[in-house]
PAROKOL-436038 format. One record per residue (C-alpha): residue number from 1; chain; x negated, z negated, y. Coordinates in Angstrom, 2 decimals. Layout:
BEGIN
ROGU    n  chain        u        w        v
ROGU  NUM      A        X        Z        Y
...
END
This chain:
BEGIN
ROGU    n  chain        u        w        v
ROGU    1      A   -87.81   -77.99    87.10
ROGU    2      A   -87.13   -74.50    88.50
ROGU    3      A   -85.12   -71.87    86.64
ROGU    4      A   -88.26   -69.74    86.33
ROGU    5      A   -90.15   -72.61    84.67
ROGU    6      A   -87.24   -73.28    82.32
ROGU    7      A   -87.17   -69.61    81.32
ROGU    8      A   -90.91   -69.58    80.60
ROGU    9      A   -90.71   -72.79    78.54
ROGU   10      A   -87.67   -71.42    76.66
ROGU   11      A   -89.55   -68.19    75.90
ROGU   12      A   -92.55   -70.13    74.57
ROGU   13      A   -90.24   -72.23    72.37
ROGU   14      A   -88.60   -69.05    71.08
ROGU   15      A   -92.05   -67.61    70.36
ROGU   16      A   -92.75   -70.62    68.12
ROGU   17      A   -89.39   -70.24    66.34
ROGU   18      A   -89.97   -66.53    65.70
ROGU   19      A   -93.58   -67.20    64.61
ROGU   20      A   -92.50   -69.90    62.16
ROGU   21      A   -89.92   -67.63    60.59
ROGU   22      A   -92.40   -64.75    60.41
ROGU   23      A   -94.90   -67.07    58.73
ROGU   24      A   -92.30   -67.95    56.10
ROGU   25      A   -91.40   -64.28    55.60
ROGU   26      A   -95.06   -63.26    55.24
ROGU   27      A   -95.64   -66.07    52.75
ROGU   28      A   -92.66   -64.93    50.65
ROGU   29      A   -93.85   -61.32    50.78
ROGU   30      A   -97.33   -62.44    49.72
ROGU   31      A   -95.90   -64.00    46.56
ROGU   32      A   -94.85   -60.53    45.39
ROGU   33      A   -97.93   -58.66    46.59
ROGU   34      A  -100.71   -57.39    44.41
ROGU   35      A  -103.62   -59.82    45.00
ROGU   36      A  -106.03   -56.89    45.38
ROGU   37      A  -103.89   -55.34    48.11
ROGU   38      A  -102.72   -58.44    49.95
ROGU   39      A  -103.98   -57.03    53.25
ROGU   40      A  -101.09   -54.54    53.12
ROGU   41      A   -98.75   -57.42    53.96
ROGU   42      A  -100.07   -57.28    57.51
ROGU   43      A   -99.22   -53.59    57.73
ROGU   44      A   -95.64   -54.39    56.75
ROGU   45      A   -95.43   -57.32    59.18
ROGU   46      A   -96.35   -54.97    62.06
ROGU   47      A   -93.00   -53.25    61.50
ROGU   48      A   -90.93   -56.30    60.58
ROGU   49      A   -91.99   -58.49    63.51
ROGU   50      A   -90.66   -56.34    66.40
ROGU   51      A   -87.39   -55.84    64.54
ROGU   52      A   -87.09   -59.57    63.85
ROGU   53      A   -87.79   -60.39    67.51
ROGU   54      A   -85.02   -58.04    68.64
ROGU   55      A   -82.56   -59.35    66.07
ROGU   56      A   -83.34   -62.98    66.97
ROGU   57      A   -82.82   -62.56    70.71
ROGU   58      A   -79.91   -60.10    70.53
ROGU   59      A   -77.83   -61.95    67.95
ROGU   60      A   -78.32   -65.44    69.38
ROGU   61      A   -77.70   -64.40    72.97
ROGU   62      A   -74.62   -62.39    72.01
ROGU   63      A   -73.11   -64.94    69.63
ROGU   64      A   -74.19   -68.25    71.20
ROGU   65      A   -75.14   -67.27    74.75
ROGU   66      A   -78.61   -68.74    74.25
ROGU   67      A   -81.57   -68.70    71.92
ROGU   68      A   -83.02   -71.92    70.52
ROGU   69      A   -85.41   -72.20    73.46
ROGU   70      A   -82.71   -71.53    76.05
ROGU   71      A   -80.37   -74.05    74.43
ROGU   72      A   -83.12   -76.70    74.48
ROGU   73      A   -83.77   -75.94    78.16
ROGU   74      A   -80.03   -76.07    78.92
ROGU   75      A   -79.76   -72.47    80.12
ROGU   76      A   -77.63   -69.57    78.93
ROGU   77      A   -77.17   -65.84    79.41
ROGU   78      A   -73.96   -64.48    80.93
ROGU   79      A   -72.93   -61.15    82.35
ROGU   80      A   -72.91   -60.90    86.13
ROGU   81      A   -69.17   -61.77    86.20
ROGU   82      A   -69.70   -65.02    84.26
ROGU   83      A   -68.50   -63.84    80.83
ROGU   84      A   -70.31   -63.60    77.49
ROGU   85      A   -72.61   -60.63    77.23
ROGU   86      A   -71.88   -57.56    75.09
ROGU   87      A   -74.06   -56.25    72.27
ROGU   88      A   -75.36   -53.47    74.53
ROGU   89      A   -76.22   -55.92    77.31
ROGU   90      A   -78.04   -58.12    74.79
ROGU   91      A   -79.99   -55.10    73.53
ROGU   92      A   -80.92   -53.81    76.99
ROGU   93      A   -82.08   -57.18    78.33
ROGU   94      A   -84.21   -57.90    75.24
ROGU   95      A   -85.83   -54.53    74.51
ROGU   96      A   -88.96   -55.51    76.46
ROGU   97      A   -89.53   -58.63    74.36
ROGU   98      A   -90.92   -56.62    71.46
ROGU   99      A   -94.46   -56.83    72.82
ROGU  100      A   -96.23   -58.87    75.55
ROGU  101      A   -97.09   -56.05    77.96
ROGU  102      A   -93.52   -54.78    78.55
ROGU  103      A   -92.18   -58.31    79.18
ROGU  104      A   -94.91   -58.93    81.76
ROGU  105      A   -94.00   -55.72    83.63
ROGU  106      A   -90.29   -56.55    83.26
ROGU  107      A   -90.91   -59.94    84.89
ROGU  108      A   -93.28   -58.66    87.60
ROGU  109      A   -91.00   -55.82    88.72
ROGU  110      A   -88.02   -58.17    88.57
ROGU  111      A   -89.84   -60.62    90.85
ROGU  112      A   -90.22   -57.83    93.40
ROGU  113      A   -86.55   -56.80    93.14
ROGU  114      A   -84.95   -60.25    92.80
ROGU  115      A   -86.33   -63.76    92.88
ROGU  116      A   -85.48   -65.12    89.41
ROGU  117      A   -84.42   -62.03    87.45
ROGU  118      A   -86.29   -59.71    85.17
ROGU  119      A   -85.67   -56.04    85.95
ROGU  120      A   -83.90   -55.56    82.61
ROGU  121      A   -81.52   -58.39    83.58
ROGU  122      A   -80.64   -56.24    86.58
ROGU  123      A   -80.22   -53.12    84.39
ROGU  124      A   -78.03   -54.99    81.89
ROGU  125      A   -75.99   -56.82    84.57
ROGU  126      A   -76.84   -60.21    83.09
ROGU  127      A   -77.95   -63.51    84.58
ROGU  128      A   -79.53   -66.66    83.19
ROGU  129      A   -77.79   -69.78    84.47
ROGU  130      A   -77.75   -73.52    83.89
ROGU  131      A   -75.37   -74.31    81.05
ROGU  132      A   -72.69   -76.75    82.14
ROGU  133      A   -71.28   -77.39    78.64
ROGU  134      A   -74.39   -79.01    77.10
END
């Protein structure tokens, strides 16, 4: 399996993890909502979801070197010198994951610049590599 395929599969797995957690959060919020204004939960979720996505990717990649999906696909994120990434690198490389359109442009432009990198990997000086310790 190519690195690109592993990254796509890892991202889809991470999407399911984030979605499951957001489902749980929305259910808990709905328990406290006024039944006549339950639709307002979705207005709140519109603000919580992008923040949760950023927190999920930034914290896991900074602390563990990989998200759940990346760990399952045996890949990790390192800086371009082979060390753990910094908080700022984690933020820069993940800012486009908030919505679908920016990540598609990030990937497409990255494909033009480098073969397997997203453009924000280039900006943040990070690389995704096979993890040798798993």
